[in-house]
C-alpha distance (Angstrom), angle and dihedral (degrees) to the residues before:
residue distance angle dihedral
M1 . . .
S2 3.69 . .
L3 3.93 122.2 .
T4 3.82 88.7 -113.0
Q5 3.71 93.0 51.6
L6 3.85 93.3 46.7
K7 3.90 90.5 49.7
S8 3.79 89.2 49.6
D9 3.83 93.2 49.4
I10 3.84 90.5 47.4
I11 3.85 92.6 50.3
Q12 3.89 89.9 48.6
K13 3.74 90.7 53.2
I14 3.81 92.6 46.3
R15 3.80 90.6 52.2
S16 3.80 91.1 53.2
I17 3.82 93.8 53.8
E18 3.82 113.0 105.9
D19 3.88 98.3 172.4
E20 3.71 109.0 98.3
S21 3.78 93.9 -157.2
V22 3.85 90.5 57.9
L23 3.91 90.0 50.2
E24 3.80 90.3 48.5
S25 3.78 90.3 49.3
I26 3.87 90.1 50.7
E27 3.75 89.6 47.4
L28 3.90 90.0 51.8
I29 3.74 89.4 50.8
L30 3.79 94.4 49.3
N31 3.77 93.4 45.2
T32 3.83 94.3 49.6
K33 3.82 113.9 107.2
T34 3.80 120.9 -138.3
V35 3.75 111.2 -106.3
E36 3.78 120.1 -146.8
L37 3.81 113.5 -137.0
T38 3.79 121.4 -127.5
E39 3.73 122.1 -115.5
L40 3.74 88.0 -106.4
E41 3.78 94.3 51.8
K42 3.76 89.8 49.9
Q43 3.77 91.3 51.9
M44 3.77 91.4 47.1
I45 3.87 90.7 54.5
S46 3.79 91.0 47.2
A47 3.86 89.3 51.5
G48 3.79 90.0 51.5
E49 3.75 91.1 47.8
E50 3.71 89.3 52.1
D51 3.78 92.2 49.3
I52 3.80 88.7 54.4
K53 3.81 91.7 51.5
L54 3.83 91.0 50.0
G55 3.79 92.9 45.3
N56 3.70 95.0 -113.9
V57 3.91 92.6 146.0
V58 3.76 134.9 119.7
S59 3.89 122.7 -150.2
E60 3.81 118.6 -108.9
E61 3.82 86.0 -121.8
K62 3.87 92.3 56.7
V63 3.79 91.9 47.2
M64 3.85 90.3 48.6
Y65 3.85 90.9 47.3
D66 3.84 92.3 47.6
A67 3.78 92.2 47.0
K68 3.91 93.4 51.8
K69 3.73 90.9 46.3
W70 3.80 90.6 51.5
L71 3.79 93.5 45.3
N72 3.88 90.2 47.8
S73 3.75 89.1 52.4
K74 3.79 90.7 54.9
K75 3.84 89.9 53.9
A76 3.85 93.6 58.7
């Protein structure tokens, strides 16, 4: 698909949208400026990706369990 055709298809889809909240979301996306990451942020992302490769991860369920356990211990 050519760039011109892609733009045309997107415009047609947008014209058919009746839901104001969807249009507002599209507007927000279109008005959002690209943010450049700092060198530290890039390093932190790389470190996280490396942790994933090495299996240094914890499931969301385990994190939530530990957080609830910790919070409950603070109530006592």
